[in-house]
Every structure is written in structure tokens, then in C-alpha cells.
DODO-499187 format. One record per residue (C-alpha): residue number from 1; x, y, z. Coordinates in pm, whole numbers, padded with zeros to 5 digits, m for minus. Last residue first. Example, Ala and Ser with C-alpha at 12.3 -4.5 7.8 and 13.67 -1.06 7.14 Angstrom:
REM residues 2
<atom num="2" c1="01367" c2="m00106" c3="00714"/>
<atom num="1" c1="01230" c2="m00450" c3="00780"/>
END
This chain:
REM residues 406
<atom num="406" c1="m01516" c2="03449" c3="07955"/>
<atom num="405" c1="m01201" c2="03600" c3="08106"/>
<atom num="404" c1="m00949" c2="03848" c3="07971"/>
<atom num="403" c1="m00976" c2="03907" c3="07596"/>
<atom num="402" c1="m00658" c2="03855" c3="07397"/>
<atom num="401" c1="m00379" c2="04111" c3="07377"/>
<atom num="400" c1="m00169" c2="04183" c3="07065"/>
<atom num="399" c1="m00419" c2="04382" c3="06863"/>
<atom num="398" c1="m00171" c2="04669" c3="06827"/>
<atom num="397" c1="m00395" c2="04898" c3="07034"/>
<atom num="396" c1="m00393" c2="04636" c3="07311"/>
<atom num="395" c1="m00015" c2="04601" c3="07299"/>
<atom num="394" c1="00030" c2="04977" c3="07330"/>
<atom num="393" c1="m00205" c2="04995" c3="07629"/>
<atom num="392" c1="m00024" c2="04705" c3="07795"/>
<atom num="391" c1="00308" c2="04880" c3="07738"/>
<atom num="390" c1="00183" c2="05206" c3="07889"/>
<atom num="389" c1="00074" c2="05045" c3="08216"/>
<atom num="388" c1="00427" c2="05065" c3="08365"/>
<atom num="387" c1="00415" c2="05445" c3="08331"/>
<atom num="386" c1="00151" c2="05483" c3="08600"/>
<atom num="385" c1="m00116" c2="05708" c3="08447"/>
<atom num="384" c1="m00197" c2="06077" c3="08484"/>
<atom num="383" c1="m00494" c2="06114" c3="08252"/>
<atom num="382" c1="m00482" c2="05888" c3="07950"/>
<atom num="381" c1="m00764" c2="06083" c3="07786"/>
<atom num="380" c1="m00577" c2="06411" c3="07784"/>
<atom num="379" c1="m00627" c2="06710" c3="08014"/>
<atom num="378" c1="m00275" c2="06692" c3="08163"/>
<atom num="377" c1="m00146" c2="06646" c3="07809"/>
<atom num="376" c1="m00212" c2="07012" c3="07732"/>
<atom num="375" c1="m00027" c2="07137" c3="08038"/>
<atom num="374" c1="00277" c2="06920" c3="07963"/>
<atom num="373" c1="00293" c2="06983" c3="07590"/>
<atom num="372" c1="00193" c2="06820" c3="07262"/>
<atom num="371" c1="m00078" c2="07044" c3="07120"/>
<atom num="370" c1="m00431" c2="06958" c3="07006"/>
<atom num="369" c1="m00557" c2="06765" c3="07310"/>
<atom num="368" c1="m00933" c2="06702" c3="07293"/>
<atom num="367" c1="m00912" c2="06323" c3="07311"/>
<atom num="366" c1="m00861" c2="06072" c3="07033"/>
<atom num="365" c1="m00997" c2="05719" c3="07087"/>
<atom num="364" c1="m00720" c2="05495" c3="06962"/>
<atom num="363" c1="m00780" c2="05213" c3="06714"/>
<atom num="362" c1="m00596" c2="05367" c3="06419"/>
<atom num="361" c1="m00302" c2="05420" c3="06650"/>
<atom num="360" c1="m00118" c2="05715" c3="06806"/>
<atom num="359" c1="m00018" c2="05716" c3="07172"/>
<atom num="358" c1="00096" c2="06047" c3="07320"/>
<atom num="357" c1="00299" c2="06111" c3="07631"/>
<atom num="356" c1="00396" c2="06397" c3="07861"/>
<atom num="355" c1="00612" c2="06295" c3="08162"/>
<atom num="354" c1="00508" c2="06319" c3="08525"/>
<atom num="353" c1="00715" c2="06550" c3="08750"/>
<atom num="352" c1="00944" c2="06373" c3="08999"/>
<atom num="351" c1="01264" c2="06537" c3="08877"/>
<atom num="350" c1="01590" c2="06448" c3="08706"/>
<atom num="349" c1="01854" c2="06720" c3="08725"/>
<atom num="348" c1="01952" c2="07068" c3="08611"/>
<atom num="347" c1="01654" c2="07206" c3="08809"/>
<atom num="346" c1="01534" c2="07479" c3="08572"/>
<atom num="345" c1="01660" c2="07276" c3="08277"/>
<atom num="344" c1="01387" c2="07031" c3="08369"/>
<atom num="343" c1="01481" c2="06663" c3="08343"/>
<atom num="342" c1="01150" c2="06474" c3="08344"/>
<atom num="341" c1="01139" c2="06096" c3="08315"/>
<atom num="340" c1="01144" c2="05821" c3="08052"/>
<atom num="339" c1="01015" c2="06042" c3="07775"/>
<atom num="338" c1="00719" c2="06021" c3="07538"/>
<atom num="337" c1="00614" c2="05948" c3="07182"/>
<atom num="336" c1="00423" c2="05624" c3="07126"/>
<atom num="335" c1="00347" c2="05502" c3="06775"/>
<atom num="334" c1="00118" c2="05203" c3="06726"/>
<atom num="333" c1="00031" c2="05030" c3="06399"/>
<atom num="332" c1="00340" c2="05186" c3="06246"/>
<atom num="331" c1="00292" c2="05329" c3="05895"/>
<atom num="330" c1="00659" c2="05358" c3="05795"/>
<atom num="329" c1="00580" c2="05708" c3="05670"/>
<atom num="328" c1="00488" c2="05798" c3="06029"/>
<atom num="327" c1="00851" c2="05765" c3="06134"/>
<atom num="326" c1="00964" c2="05977" c3="05840"/>
<atom num="325" c1="00701" c2="06240" c3="05921"/>
<atom num="324" c1="00832" c2="06258" c3="06283"/>
<atom num="323" c1="01184" c2="06365" c3="06179"/>
<atom num="322" c1="01122" c2="06740" c3="06204"/>
<atom num="321" c1="00979" c2="06692" c3="06553"/>
<atom num="320" c1="01305" c2="06532" c3="06667"/>
<atom num="319" c1="01503" c2="06838" c3="06559"/>
<atom num="318" c1="01250" c2="07061" c3="06737"/>
<atom num="317" c1="01294" c2="06864" c3="07060"/>
<atom num="316" c1="01673" c2="06900" c3="07025"/>
<atom num="315" c1="01640" c2="07278" c3="06981"/>
<atom num="314" c1="01421" c2="07317" c3="07288"/>
<atom num="313" c1="01680" c2="07125" c3="07493"/>
<atom num="312" c1="01951" c2="07364" c3="07376"/>
<atom num="311" c1="01729" c2="07662" c3="07458"/>
<atom num="310" c1="01683" c2="07544" c3="07817"/>
<atom num="309" c1="02048" c2="07456" c3="07878"/>
<atom num="308" c1="02052" c2="07379" c3="08250"/>
<atom num="307" c1="02328" c2="07123" c3="08182"/>
<atom num="306" c1="02110" c2="06841" c3="08312"/>
<atom num="305" c1="01832" c2="06951" c3="08075"/>
<atom num="304" c1="02069" c2="06960" c3="07780"/>
<atom num="303" c1="02186" c2="06605" c3="07859"/>
<atom num="302" c1="01829" c2="06479" c3="07894"/>
<atom num="301" c1="01714" c2="06615" c3="07558"/>
<atom num="300" c1="02042" c2="06489" c3="07408"/>
<atom num="299" c1="01961" c2="06116" c3="07467"/>
<atom num="298" c1="01701" c2="06020" c3="07206"/>
<atom num="297" c1="01615" c2="05649" c3="07228"/>
<atom num="296" c1="01421" c2="05461" c3="06959"/>
<atom num="295" c1="01280" c2="05142" c3="07109"/>
<atom num="294" c1="01127" c2="04942" c3="06824"/>
<atom num="293" c1="00885" c2="04651" c3="06852"/>
<atom num="292" c1="00781" c2="04390" c3="06595"/>
<atom num="291" c1="01113" c2="04339" c3="06416"/>
<atom num="290" c1="01263" c2="04256" c3="06074"/>
<atom num="289" c1="01064" c2="04477" c3="05836"/>
<atom num="288" c1="01163" c2="04800" c3="06009"/>
<atom num="287" c1="01537" c2="04749" c3="06022"/>
<atom num="286" c1="01634" c2="04986" c3="05738"/>
<atom num="285" c1="01384" c2="05255" c3="05839"/>
<atom num="284" c1="01465" c2="05242" c3="06210"/>
<atom num="283" c1="01839" c2="05259" c3="06140"/>
<atom num="282" c1="01780" c2="05552" c3="05905"/>
<atom num="281" c1="01592" c2="05725" c3="06187"/>
<atom num="280" c1="01887" c2="05668" c3="06422"/>
<atom num="279" c1="02125" c2="05800" c3="06154"/>
<atom num="278" c1="01928" c2="06126" c3="06133"/>
<atom num="277" c1="01940" c2="06161" c3="06510"/>
<atom num="276" c1="02318" c2="06145" c3="06485"/>
<atom num="275" c1="02617" c2="05920" c3="06559"/>
<atom num="274" c1="02497" c2="05559" c3="06536"/>
<atom num="273" c1="02609" c2="05256" c3="06734"/>
<atom num="272" c1="02510" c2="04912" c3="06609"/>
<atom num="271" c1="02145" c2="04809" c3="06672"/>
<atom num="270" c1="02068" c2="04621" c3="06993"/>
<atom num="269" c1="01852" c2="04309" c3="07007"/>
<atom num="268" c1="01608" c2="04325" c3="07291"/>
<atom num="267" c1="01599" c2="04063" c3="07565"/>
<atom num="266" c1="01499" c2="04264" c3="07870"/>
<atom num="265" c1="01860" c2="04290" c3="07998"/>
<atom num="264" c1="01982" c2="04370" c3="07646"/>
<atom num="263" c1="01759" c2="04677" c3="07630"/>
<atom num="262" c1="01870" c2="04793" c3="07973"/>
<atom num="261" c1="02233" c2="04763" c3="07862"/>
<atom num="260" c1="02176" c2="04957" c3="07541"/>
<atom num="259" c1="02021" c2="05221" c3="07761"/>
<atom num="258" c1="02332" c2="05229" c3="07979"/>
<atom num="257" c1="02567" c2="05242" c3="07681"/>
<atom num="256" c1="02428" c2="05562" c3="07526"/>
<atom num="255" c1="02367" c2="05516" c3="07155"/>
<atom num="254" c1="02020" c2="05369" c3="07135"/>
<atom num="253" c1="01825" c2="05191" c3="06862"/>
<atom num="252" c1="01676" c2="04899" c3="07051"/>
<atom num="251" c1="01509" c2="04617" c3="06858"/>
<atom num="250" c1="01231" c2="04391" c3="06981"/>
<atom num="249" c1="01081" c2="04060" c3="06868"/>
<atom num="248" c1="00762" c2="04078" c3="07069"/>
<atom num="247" c1="00564" c2="03788" c3="07214"/>
<atom num="246" c1="00477" c2="04000" c3="07518"/>
<atom num="245" c1="00636" c2="03843" c3="07822"/>
<atom num="244" c1="00862" c2="03581" c3="07663"/>
<atom num="243" c1="00964" c2="03796" c3="07365"/>
<atom num="242" c1="01001" c2="04096" c3="07593"/>
<atom num="241" c1="01249" c2="03891" c3="07793"/>
<atom num="240" c1="01194" c2="03754" c3="08143"/>
<atom num="239" c1="01462" c2="03905" c3="08363"/>
<atom num="238" c1="01825" c2="03831" c3="08452"/>
<atom num="237" c1="02063" c2="03917" c3="08735"/>
<atom num="236" c1="02425" c2="04033" c3="08771"/>
<atom num="235" c1="02518" c2="04219" c3="09088"/>
<atom num="234" c1="02479" c2="04595" c3="09117"/>
<atom num="233" c1="02632" c2="04904" c3="09270"/>
<atom num="232" c1="02467" c2="05212" c3="09118"/>
<atom num="231" c1="02714" c2="05484" c3="09205"/>
<atom num="230" c1="03088" c2="05540" c3="09247"/>
<atom num="229" c1="03265" c2="05875" c3="09214"/>
<atom num="228" c1="03617" c2="05859" c3="09069"/>
<atom num="227" c1="03891" c2="06114" c3="09128"/>
<atom num="226" c1="04156" c2="06322" c3="08951"/>
<atom num="225" c1="03979" c2="06382" c3="08622"/>
<atom num="224" c1="04072" c2="06747" c3="08566"/>
<atom num="223" c1="04445" c2="06825" c3="08585"/>
<atom num="222" c1="04558" c2="06462" c3="08635"/>
<atom num="221" c1="04867" c2="06411" c3="08855"/>
<atom num="220" c1="04671" c2="06264" c3="09148"/>
<atom num="219" c1="04496" c2="06010" c3="08926"/>
<atom num="218" c1="04687" c2="05702" c3="09045"/>
<atom num="217" c1="04676" c2="05812" c3="09409"/>
<atom num="216" c1="04301" c2="05874" c3="09395"/>
<atom num="215" c1="04245" c2="05536" c3="09229"/>
<atom num="214" c1="04454" c2="05373" c3="09502"/>
<atom num="213" c1="04240" c2="05521" c3="09779"/>
<atom num="212" c1="03924" c2="05438" c3="09584"/>
<atom num="211" c1="04015" c2="05068" c3="09554"/>
<atom num="210" c1="04114" c2="05043" c3="09920"/>
<atom num="209" c1="03775" c2="05182" c3="10020"/>
<atom num="208" c1="03608" c2="04942" c3="09774"/>
<atom num="207" c1="03780" c2="04644" c3="09937"/>
<atom num="206" c1="03700" c2="04752" c3="10293"/>
<atom num="205" c1="03336" c2="04816" c3="10204"/>
<atom num="204" c1="03318" c2="04474" c3="10037"/>
<atom num="203" c1="03429" c2="04318" c3="10365"/>
<atom num="202" c1="03149" c2="04503" c3="10549"/>
<atom num="201" c1="02881" c2="04402" c3="10298"/>
<atom num="200" c1="02740" c2="04113" c3="10505"/>
<atom num="199" c1="02683" c2="04349" c3="10801"/>
<atom num="198" c1="02445" c2="04556" c3="10587"/>
<atom num="197" c1="02463" c2="04916" c3="10461"/>
<atom num="196" c1="02842" c2="04908" c3="10423"/>
<atom num="195" c1="02995" c2="05254" c3="10395"/>
<atom num="194" c1="03152" c2="05360" c3="10065"/>
<atom num="193" c1="03291" c2="05692" c3="10195"/>
<atom num="192" c1="03107" c2="05997" c3="10064"/>
<atom num="191" c1="03290" c2="06225" c3="09823"/>
<atom num="190" c1="03407" c2="06555" c3="09974"/>
<atom num="189" c1="03187" c2="06867" c3="09976"/>
<atom num="188" c1="03183" c2="07181" c3="09763"/>
<atom num="187" c1="02998" c2="07011" c3="09478"/>
<atom num="186" c1="02669" c2="06822" c3="09483"/>
<atom num="185" c1="02530" c2="06473" c3="09412"/>
<atom num="184" c1="02717" c2="06325" c3="09715"/>
<atom num="183" c1="02870" c2="06058" c3="09484"/>
<atom num="182" c1="03023" c2="05787" c3="09705"/>
<atom num="181" c1="02721" c2="05556" c3="09693"/>
<atom num="180" c1="02657" c2="05377" c3="10022"/>
<atom num="179" c1="02712" c2="05003" c3="09995"/>
<atom num="178" c1="02472" c2="04708" c3="09975"/>
<atom num="177" c1="02612" c2="04554" c3="09653"/>
<atom num="176" c1="02788" c2="04255" c3="09810"/>
<atom num="175" c1="03094" c2="04053" c3="09713"/>
<atom num="174" c1="03110" c2="03694" c3="09838"/>
<atom num="173" c1="03362" c2="03563" c3="09586"/>
<atom num="172" c1="03554" c2="03773" c3="09338"/>
<atom num="171" c1="03531" c2="04005" c3="09042"/>
<atom num="170" c1="03517" c2="04379" c3="09102"/>
<atom num="169" c1="03395" c2="04588" c3="08810"/>
<atom num="168" c1="03424" c2="04962" c3="08749"/>
<atom num="167" c1="03228" c2="05107" c3="08458"/>
<atom num="166" c1="03296" c2="05455" c3="08325"/>
<atom num="165" c1="03125" c2="05788" c3="08276"/>
<atom num="164" c1="03304" c2="06115" c3="08187"/>
<atom num="163" c1="03242" c2="06089" c3="07810"/>
<atom num="162" c1="03099" c2="05744" c3="07745"/>
<atom num="161" c1="03127" c2="05400" c3="07909"/>
<atom num="160" c1="03500" c2="05339" c3="07942"/>
<atom num="159" c1="03595" c2="05019" c3="08124"/>
<atom num="158" c1="03795" c2="04964" c3="08443"/>
<atom num="157" c1="03842" c2="04613" c3="08585"/>
<atom num="156" c1="03939" c2="04490" c3="08932"/>
<atom num="155" c1="04021" c2="04132" c3="09037"/>
<atom num="154" c1="03956" c2="03987" c3="09384"/>
<atom num="153" c1="04152" c2="03677" c3="09492"/>
<atom num="152" c1="04273" c2="03839" c3="09815"/>
<atom num="151" c1="04087" c2="04167" c3="09860"/>
<atom num="150" c1="04031" c2="04128" c3="10236"/>
<atom num="149" c1="04404" c2="04059" c3="10285"/>
<atom num="148" c1="04485" c2="04397" c3="10123"/>
<atom num="147" c1="04675" c2="04407" c3="09792"/>
<atom num="146" c1="04438" c2="04544" c3="09528"/>
<atom num="145" c1="04625" c2="04666" c3="09221"/>
<atom num="144" c1="04556" c2="05004" c3="09058"/>
<atom num="143" c1="04837" c2="05125" c3="08833"/>
<atom num="142" c1="04800" c2="04954" c3="08495"/>
<atom num="141" c1="04421" c2="04928" c3="08487"/>
<atom num="140" c1="04400" c2="05284" c3="08621"/>
<atom num="139" c1="04611" c2="05416" c3="08333"/>
<atom num="138" c1="04412" c2="05223" c3="08074"/>
<atom num="137" c1="04091" c2="05364" c3="08223"/>
<atom num="136" c1="04238" c2="05714" c3="08207"/>
<atom num="135" c1="04329" c2="05679" c3="07840"/>
<atom num="134" c1="03978" c2="05553" c3="07758"/>
<atom num="133" c1="03822" c2="05844" c3="07945"/>
<atom num="132" c1="04033" c2="06086" c3="07741"/>
<atom num="131" c1="03898" c2="05931" c3="07422"/>
<atom num="130" c1="03544" c2="05948" c3="07562"/>
<atom num="129" c1="03566" c2="06325" c3="07592"/>
<atom num="128" c1="03585" c2="06494" c3="07934"/>
<atom num="127" c1="03256" c2="06633" c3="08060"/>
<atom num="126" c1="03437" c2="06899" c3="08264"/>
<atom num="125" c1="03537" c2="06644" c3="08526"/>
<atom num="124" c1="03174" c2="06531" c3="08568"/>
<atom num="123" c1="03119" c2="06590" c3="08942"/>
<atom num="122" c1="03312" c2="06918" c3="08923"/>
<atom num="121" c1="03474" c2="07094" c3="09221"/>
<atom num="120" c1="03440" c2="06816" c3="09476"/>
<atom num="119" c1="03619" c2="06866" c3="09805"/>
<atom num="118" c1="03942" c2="06680" c3="09878"/>
<atom num="117" c1="04122" c2="06980" c3="10028"/>
<atom num="116" c1="04351" c2="07015" c3="09725"/>
<atom num="115" c1="04051" c2="07028" c3="09492"/>
<atom num="114" c1="03846" c2="06740" c3="09351"/>
<atom num="113" c1="03751" c2="06683" c3="08988"/>
<atom num="112" c1="03535" c2="06390" c3="08875"/>
<atom num="111" c1="03542" c2="06078" c3="08658"/>
<atom num="110" c1="03199" c2="05932" c3="08716"/>
<atom num="109" c1="03166" c2="05561" c3="08790"/>
<atom num="108" c1="02889" c2="05306" c3="08748"/>
<atom num="107" c1="02963" c2="05001" c3="08959"/>
<atom num="106" c1="02944" c2="04628" c3="08891"/>
<atom num="105" c1="03006" c2="04350" c3="09145"/>
<atom num="104" c1="03097" c2="04036" c3="08953"/>
<atom num="103" c1="03097" c2="03674" c3="09076"/>
<atom num="102" c1="02792" c2="03575" c3="08865"/>
<atom num="101" c1="03001" c2="03649" c3="08553"/>
<atom num="100" c1="02979" c2="03934" c3="08303"/>
<atom num="99" c1="03184" c2="03988" c3="07988"/>
<atom num="98" c1="03159" c2="04369" c3="07956"/>
<atom num="97" c1="02958" c2="04449" c3="07643"/>
<atom num="96" c1="02968" c2="04826" c3="07702"/>
<atom num="95" c1="02591" c2="04849" c3="07760"/>
<atom num="94" c1="02585" c2="04536" c3="07974"/>
<atom num="93" c1="02837" c2="04699" c3="08207"/>
<atom num="92" c1="02631" c2="05019" c3="08216"/>
<atom num="91" c1="02318" c2="04829" c3="08310"/>
<atom num="90" c1="02501" c2="04639" c3="08584"/>
<atom num="89" c1="02652" c2="04959" c3="08722"/>
<atom num="88" c1="02308" c2="05115" c3="08726"/>
<atom num="87" c1="02217" c2="04880" c3="09007"/>
<atom num="86" c1="01896" c2="04689" c3="08956"/>
<atom num="85" c1="01537" c2="04762" c3="09056"/>
<atom num="84" c1="01303" c2="04512" c3="08890"/>
<atom num="83" c1="01049" c2="04494" c3="09175"/>
<atom num="82" c1="01045" c2="04871" c3="09211"/>
<atom num="81" c1="01020" c2="04964" c3="08843"/>
<atom num="80" c1="00748" c2="04703" c3="08772"/>
<atom num="79" c1="00820" c2="04598" c3="08415"/>
<atom num="78" c1="00602" c2="04734" c3="08132"/>
<atom num="77" c1="00875" c2="04851" c3="07895"/>
<atom num="76" c1="00836" c2="05214" c3="07999"/>
<atom num="75" c1="00854" c2="05106" c3="08365"/>
<atom num="74" c1="01190" c2="04937" c3="08303"/>
<atom num="73" c1="01299" c2="05260" c3="08138"/>
<atom num="72" c1="01207" c2="05470" c3="08440"/>
<atom num="71" c1="01369" c2="05228" c3="08684"/>
<atom num="70" c1="01701" c2="05251" c3="08496"/>
<atom num="69" c1="01697" c2="05624" c3="08425"/>
<atom num="68" c1="01669" c2="05710" c3="08792"/>
<atom num="67" c1="01328" c2="05813" c3="08914"/>
<atom num="66" c1="01225" c2="06109" c3="09131"/>
<atom num="65" c1="00933" c2="05990" c3="09345"/>
<atom num="64" c1="00672" c2="06257" c3="09424"/>
<atom num="63" c1="00383" c2="06054" c3="09290"/>
<atom num="62" c1="00496" c2="05703" c3="09189"/>
<atom num="61" c1="00753" c2="05524" c3="08976"/>
<atom num="60" c1="00749" c2="05660" c3="08618"/>
<atom num="59" c1="00429" c2="05871" c3="08636"/>
<atom num="58" c1="00307" c2="05918" c3="08279"/>
<atom num="57" c1="00107" c2="06217" c3="08159"/>
<atom num="56" c1="m00166" c2="06206" c3="07898"/>
<atom num="55" c1="m00253" c2="06184" c3="07532"/>
<atom num="54" c1="m00458" c2="05956" c3="07306"/>
<atom num="53" c1="m00387" c2="06056" c3="06951"/>
<atom num="52" c1="m00516" c2="06236" c3="06641"/>
<atom num="51" c1="m00469" c2="06589" c3="06778"/>
<atom num="50" c1="m00137" c2="06477" c3="06929"/>
<atom num="49" c1="m00009" c2="06390" c3="06579"/>
<atom num="48" c1="m00075" c2="06741" c3="06450"/>
<atom num="47" c1="00101" c2="06882" c3="06756"/>
<atom num="46" c1="00393" c2="06642" c3="06712"/>
<atom num="45" c1="00434" c2="06753" c3="06351"/>
<atom num="44" c1="00401" c2="07125" c3="06425"/>
<atom num="43" c1="00655" c2="07115" c3="06711"/>
<atom num="42" c1="00800" c2="07464" c3="06761"/>
<atom num="41" c1="00952" c2="07433" c3="07108"/>
<atom num="40" c1="00838" c2="07654" c3="07396"/>
<atom num="39" c1="00584" c2="07399" c3="07523"/>
<atom num="38" c1="00844" c2="07121" c3="07515"/>
<atom num="37" c1="01102" c2="07335" c3="07695"/>
<atom num="36" c1="00844" c2="07440" c3="07953"/>
<atom num="35" c1="00674" c2="07775" c3="07921"/>
<atom num="34" c1="00654" c2="08084" c3="08144"/>
<atom num="33" c1="00674" c2="08320" c3="07845"/>
<atom num="32" c1="00916" c2="08549" c3="08029"/>
<atom num="31" c1="01150" c2="08265" c3="08117"/>
<atom num="30" c1="01097" c2="07919" c3="08262"/>
<atom num="29" c1="00816" c2="07665" c3="08301"/>
<atom num="28" c1="00927" c2="07317" c3="08411"/>
<atom num="27" c1="01033" c2="07021" c3="08197"/>
<atom num="26" c1="00946" c2="06671" c3="08082"/>
<atom num="25" c1="01152" c2="06513" c3="07803"/>
<atom num="24" c1="01430" c2="06362" c3="08017"/>
<atom num="23" c1="01513" c2="06108" c3="07746"/>
<atom num="22" c1="01311" c2="06159" c3="07431"/>
<atom num="21" c1="01165" c2="05813" c3="07378"/>
<atom num="20" c1="01016" c2="05714" c3="07043"/>
<atom num="19" c1="00840" c2="05382" c3="07115"/>
<atom num="18" c1="00740" c2="05214" c3="06788"/>
<atom num="17" c1="00497" c2="04920" c3="06770"/>
<atom num="16" c1="00448" c2="04708" c3="06458"/>
<atom num="15" c1="00171" c2="04458" c3="06386"/>
<atom num="14" c1="00244" c2="04114" c3="06242"/>
<atom num="13" c1="00057" c2="03904" c3="06495"/>
<atom num="12" c1="00133" c2="03728" c3="06822"/>
<atom num="11" c1="m00118" c2="03721" c3="07103"/>
<atom num="10" c1="m00031" c2="03790" c3="07464"/>
<atom num="9" c1="m00301" c2="03730" c3="07725"/>
<atom num="8" c1="m00101" c2="03513" c3="07967"/>
<atom num="7" c1="00195" c2="03751" c3="07941"/>
<atom num="6" c1="m00022" c2="04048" c3="08029"/>
<atom num="5" c1="m00150" c2="03867" c3="08337"/>
<atom num="4" c1="00200" c2="03759" c3="08445"/>
<atom num="3" c1="00330" c2="04113" c3="08402"/>
<atom num="2" c1="00095" c2="04233" c3="08671"/>
<atom num="1" c1="m00106" c2="04550" c3="08608"/>
END
């Protein structure tokens, strides 16, 4: 459904919409019980809610396509995930409040560990703490200076994102984002070189190659984080805000910088950082009267999935379930509970599997689903639906869409 159509039908009122998003929620069956993490979790509140809701599975990009977090979240907010594709570096830079200019090329970086042969041992450098990341970024800022003729007039910036992730920014004229990512997504092999994917990006390839050579030299004495992997090259761009598209004054309650960046890119206000799930719920409660739309982001489900920690992911889902009554106590007109993509512990990575979802509203037509799980939601009234249609469905149930046509 085109955003222009939805925008033309928008109708402002005082209804409230809450999107509770457990990052990487979807899973795969594991263990003797052959259950996914969500199916294995004890979720009495979500199950009770599912019995009163419209349920289904959401396909973030398309069948068989494994989505990154950026495209998946754009789809959640009703933007076409292909047309709005942006480099994750841009989202991360927005998330850490980096002062952007049109001359910037932004990159998401992982601090990583390589051995004496140059092969990757750990793509996340042991998940170093953010404080260590900050020290390393200061070190790189002091030691890495670009001196080649191609890099004349180009500045380089290093900023901590969170844990092992950082933002690298190049500022200069005629920089291009069409480069091969250096992260091979596996260990036992060397990082990829940043090859230009278009003739126009050849100079940028030379600059980034010099950058990585000097980064490696600067980090050579580090026991863990002795290399950077670059991903998600992106130039700055803007999008129509959720206020413009949907007439919604929106608030994001998210702690990971990239998701705060996505929220800013679509015009949401961003709540100050919190530390726990409990604090996120308090933020929702204290802000509830001031906004129309709430994006409540839960990161640990994804992190546990990436670590292959099945039981850890189950525990996070159960912690979220225990907080559902407090969300319902606010009496939202529409409550959506879902994920942005699947991150099965069985795979330790994002996957292409559709994500379970429920939509609760007084106007919804409940289906026969009585438990919130992947197999149950497959038989729900939503069916398997493109994720980008979810926003229109939420707006309709909130009375925020006019009739189409005579």
C-alpha cells in the first residue's frame, strides 16, 4: 500500500497507538520439546491478549529475504523497506547525535579481533563494554590521520555507539557509499577489502583502504579490539515524517543508538536513555498523555538470539510478558506486539522467517488464536502479511483513516 494513499486518508484524533517491538522476536524450534523461544516462554498475559486480538505473521521485506534491522523497522513504520533503504552507518550516526552534513559518508563499525595471520577470531571483540569502546575511539582519533593525495581535505571521525559497535564518518567532497562491506560475517577468514562497486566510488575505496590500514596499525597493541569491520555505508538523506504521513506525534523509547536513529529519521521524538525494561515502561507511562504513537523497543531478545542463548531469550520474553498489564492499564486504542525480524538462537543471526504479531483494539475482529506463538499466529486472521501494511491496519483500528473513494 503506497504511503501517498495512506497520507491522503489520514485523519487526526486523540487515539493512542502503542507498538511494543521485541527485536528479533521470531525463532525456530529447538530442544526436546521442539518449541521456539516464544512458544517455550511462559506468557500468560500475551496469551490472554492474543485471544482478544487479530494475530498473524509479518514478512519484513519479502519471502526468503533476510532483513537487516533498518529495513525491518522502516517496514514496521509503514515505509517501503526497499525504497527507503539507507546505510546502517547513517542510522547509527543519528542514534549517537553525530552532527551530520551533506558531505558525510557514515559507516557502522564493529571492533573485532584478528590473529597474527590477519584472520578474524571474533567479529565482536568479546563484546567489549562501551567504556572500552570510548577509549579506543579516543585513541583512533589521536592516531589516525589521512595523508594520501586522494584524501586531501577529508576529515575522519570515530564515535562510540554501544559495546563493540562504533560509527566512523568521513567528511569531504565527492565521497560515495557504493563500497563492499569489509565484514565477511564469519570467522577464520580475513576482512574483505573495501572494493568500489561503481567507477565513481574508486577514490572512496582508496581513502577507506588507507583508513583501515592506519586503524590496524593504531590498534596493533590491543589484546582484543585490534581491528575494525565496516558495514552499512550511507550518505545523509531525509524522509517524510510520521507527522506528515500519518498525522501522528510519535515518541520512541529505545536504548540502542541505531533504533534511536531510525526514529529520528522518520520524525519521532526520542526519549532519554533508560537502563531497564522497567524504566522503559515508566517512560511510556509518564509520556503517555503527550503523544499519539509510541514505539517501545526491546533489544535483549535480539542479542540473546545472536548469542545462541535460547533460554536467555525465553527469559527476556517472559520479563516483557510480566509488564503487559501495565501497558494495558494505559488503555491504548491500539496495541501491537511484534518483532522487527526473526533472530533464532538456532541460527545465531537474523533470518527470513516471518515474525509473529498481534493487534489488540476494541474494533478488531478476534480470530481463533489463543496463544501467542509462531505456529499459532500462522492460523490467525492477519495471515502472512507484508510488514509495511501493519501501520495502515493500526491507523484504521485507531479511527485515523478516512474512507477511500465515494
